[in-house]
Each structure stands twice: as structure tokens, then as C-alpha cells.
N, C-alpha and C positions, 0 to 999 in steps of 0.2 A: 504494500500500500504506500502511495506517495503522499505522506502526511508528516506534519511536524508534531512531536510529542509536547506535552505540558501546555496545551491550549484548551480552552473550554470546550471547543468542538470535539477534541479528542477524548476528553473525559466523558462527554455525552455519548460519543460513538461507542466507547468501550462499555459503558453502562447499558446503552441500548442493545448492543449485541449480546451482552450477558443476559438481559431480560428475555431475549429471544432464544436463549438456550445455547449460546456459543461460549465455550470455555477456552481461554487462551492456552496454547500448548497442549490442548487435548483435541478438540475438533476445530480449532481456529488458530491460524498463524498470522500474526501481525508483523509487518516489517516497517519500522519507523526510523528513517535516516535522520541523524542530527547534522545539520549543515548550517553554515553562517550565511551563505549566499544561495538564493533560490535557484540560480543557474546550475549549482552543483547537483541539483535534483535530476538533471537530464540523464546523467550516467546511471543513476539508480533506476530511473524509469525504464531505460533500455535493458537493464539487468532483469527487471520484473517481467518484461515482455519475453525476454530470452528464456527465463526459467519457468514460464507458464503460470504466473500468478493469476488468480481469478478476477480480481477487481483492483483498480487503482482509485484511491480516494484522495481528493485535493481539498485544500482549505482556503483557496483564494484564486483570483482570476489569473495571476501570473503563473502560478503552479499548474493551473488547468491548461493554459496555453502550452506549457512544456509537455504535459502528458499527451495532449492532442497532437502535437507535432511528432511525438514518438510512435504513437499507435492510433490507427483508425478502426481497429478490431477489438482490442481488449476493453471491457466495460470500464467507464470512468464515472465516478460519483463525485460531484462537486457540492461543497457545503460551507458557505455559499459562494456564488460569484455574482458580480454585478452585470446586469443586462446581457444574459447569455445568448439572446437572439442576435443582437448587434455584434457581439463578440464572435459569432459564427460557430458557437458550440452546439446549438440546437436550431431546428427549423421552426418549431412552435412550442409553446408550453404544453398543450394537451398531448401532442405527439412529437417528441423530440426528433425522431427520424435519424438519429446518429448513434454513435457508441457512447454518448454522454447524456447524463440526466442528473437531477439532484434538486438543490434548493437555490433560489435566486434572491439576490439582494437588490430590490428595486428602490433606488434612491433618486428622488428628484432634486433639482438644484436648490429648491427652497429648504430642504432638510438640513443642508449645511448651515444656513442662516439660523434655523431653529436651534441647532446644537449650540451655536455661539451665543445666542440670546439666553439660553438656559445657563451656560457657563457664566455669563455676565451677571445673571440673577443670583447665582450661587456665590460668586465672588465679585461683589459690586466695586471693589477697589481696583479692578483691572483697568489700566489705562494704556499699557504697552504690552502687546501680545505677540509672541513668536509663534508662527504657524509652520509646522513641519509637515511636509507632504511628499508622497512618492513621485519622484520625477520620471520614473520608468513608464508610468501609465500613459498610453496614447488615447485613452478613453476621453472623448470630448467632455463627458460629464464631470470628470475629475478636474479638468482645467476650468470649466464653468463653475464648479463648486468652489474652487479657490477664489474665483472672481466674486462669487456671491458672498463668501466670507468677508472679503475686503469691503464690499458694499455695506454689509450689515455692520461691520466694525466701524465704518465711518459714521453710520447713523447713531451708533452707541458711543461715539467720541473715543474710540479705541484706536491707537496707532498700531499698525501691523508691520511686522518684520517677516517677510517670506523666507523660508529656508527649504528649498527643494533638496531632496537627498535620493541617492540611488542604492544605498546600503544601510543596514541597521547601524553599522559602526559610525557612519556619518551623522546619523540622528543622535547617537550618544555624544559625539563630539560637539554637536550644536548645544545640547543641554549643558554639557560640562563647561562650555565657554560662557554661559549666562551668569548673571548676578542680579540681585534685587534692584540694582540701579539701571540695568539694561532691559529688564523685563518684569512685568507683574504676573505673568502667567504663560503657560505653554499649551498650545492646542495641536494635537496630533490627529490628522485625518485618518479615516479607516482605510487600511490597506494590509494585504497579506505580508508586505515587506516588513512590517513591524511585529510580526508574529513571534519571531525567535529572538530572544534577548531583550524583550521590552522591560523585563524586571530591572535591567541596568538603568534604563531611562527613568523609571519610577524612582529608583534609589537615588539617582542624581538630583531629581527634582525635589525630593524630600530633603535631601542634604542641604540644598540651596534654598529651602523653604519657598519653593515656587509652586503655585497651584497648577495642576496638570489635568487637562481634559483628555481622556483616552477613550479608545474604542473597545469597551467591554473589558478593561483591565482593572476595574475598581477592586475586585477581590484580591488582586495582587498588590494593591496600594495606590492605584490611580485615584485622584480625588473625585472626579465627576465623569460619568459616561451616560450617554443617551443612545442606546443601540439595541440591536436584536439580542435576545437571550441565546447566546451562541452555544451554551450547553444543550439547550433544547434542539437547536439546529443539528448538533452532533447526534443526539438521540434519534432524530428523524432520519439522519443519514444512515444510521444502523439499519433502519427499516429498508431503505433502498438496497443496501448490501445484501440483506437477507433475501429480498425478492430476486435479486440477480443470482445468488447462489442456489436458489430454488428453481432457476431456469428462465426467469423473466428476462426480456431484452431491454436495455436502456432506451432504445428507440420507441418502446411502447409504454414506458413509465412516465407519466406526466410530471413536469417540473412544478414544484410547489413554491409559493411565495409567503414566507412568514410575514405577518403584517404588524404584529405587536412589538413596539419599542418600549424599553424600560429605562427609567431614570434611576440611576444608582448613585448614592453618595457614600463616600468612605469617611466616617467621622473620626476613625483612628488616625487617618492621614491628616485630616483637618486639625486635630489636636497636635499632631506632630509638627506641623508647620505654623502653629499659632494662629489658626484661622477660625472664625466663627461663622458657620453657615446660617443664613437667615431662616427663621422658623417656618416662614411661608414656603420655602423651597423644600425643607425636610418634610413638610406635610404633603407635598405633591409627589415625593419620591416613591417609587415602587419598592425599592430596597434601600435600607440604611444599614451600613456596616458599622457596628459599634465595638 
């Protein structure tokens, strides 16, 4: 399986498969390569095809591109990817028509602004914001999303410092270079690029007492997130794997779109950086980590 360990999707996937009767090292073999760069996954994917693995599972658009380039026969389950039709992964949601299926992350441009608005509500003191985003993405929505962030930031009287990165190490270096005088907060956009090693970014932000908006990493120490419940995405991914192992073809398994987004606040992190979250925001939160 072409996946990264220690992500919410992976925990959900393992639990979902276990609930369906699969026991690792008994009737299930999971291969989870640990890599620093997604490009390194290409050689692993080729090995999986060569050795006849049953399913490849991916946790982001870039990884899915790699898997798709390597094989057009071996089933691929994505959980999730953004806009799989425009990406060329499937022909339609009801009938994918290819060797790929899974869960789609449908994000409109306005959602970027809503995330920033929520971050500003949680941390009203933000006046200078560093935005870190994946520069590898050629998805027009990603570039439009950053433009929307800048537009909303201007409306909120927040100065923006854009920091495009192509590797997780670059993102770590950006945060390491910041100080309370250069930034009041850090906003990391959703991307599979930040899946491996994000704990280092969180640790650096806490060390520098900088509020961090992250994509689903609040349980690991991010301050605020407004995102899908990626654990549940992984559990549903387990259902797709089970269906394929039972003989179903990805081409016939409809792509699903999780619709519910959760606002999560980590009060432990807030206390660690000396920040008080407004009561109105805590009341609206779906999850509060204490």
C-alpha cells in the first residue's frame, strides 16, 4: 500500500479494516514506506506492482498522481484527493471508469477564506500572518485559494507573508526562521506535502509561541483546524479496500464526498503559548482538546 504511517487516515484505515475482520500479519499485509519526499514513493509503487500487491492506497493528490503514473491496472484507493475528475483520476463520481476510486475533497475557493476568518476569530490579535502552501500543486484551485486568503486577510486588516514550499523541510525552515516580531500566526494550507513530519512544524510553532492553523493536526498540537475528520475518511477507505479484495472493481465503486467539516481547538496548545481562546469560539467548536 502506498501510504504514509502516523496520519489520521491511516489510523482510521487500520481500525476500519480491523472492524471488517482483517488482522495484520494474519490475513492482511500492510506495506507503509516512510519517506521524506513524496517523489520517493514512485520506486515503492513500482515494487508493489512488480510483487503483485492487491491494492494501493494514497492519502493525497500528489501521491495519487504517482500511483496513477505507475499503474493503470492495479486498484488504487484515494482518501482523499481534491477534484478527482479534473485531476483525471476518474470519469465521474457515480462510475469512476478507471482503476481509481475513493473519497474526494471538494473545496471551493470560499472555504479558504472561511478557514482564515475562523482563525482570526480564535486569535483576534493576529495582524501579521505567514501563509505556507504547497508550491508543487498545479491545481488552479490551490492558487485561487491562496489569492482568496490574501483577499480575506486584507478585509481583516491582516498583513500576509506568502511562503511557497516544495518540501516539508522547507516548511520547517520557514517556521524556524519566524519570531513574534515577524509574525503573529502561521497558516498552513491543506496538502499531502505536509503529511510527514508536521509534528516538527507544530513543535517549532509552540516553541516560538506562534498560533498555528493546521489541516487536521490539532490532536498532535496544532492550535486550530477546520477540516474533514480524516480519521473517518480513513475508516471509509477501509470499506473500499474490503470491497476490492472481495472482487469489486474500482471502476464500479462510486466516489464519495465527505461533507462535514469540524472545528477543533487545542486548549493545551493555547495554554502552552499563553493564548486565551474566546469563549464564543470554544462554544462553536466541534472538538476541544483539553
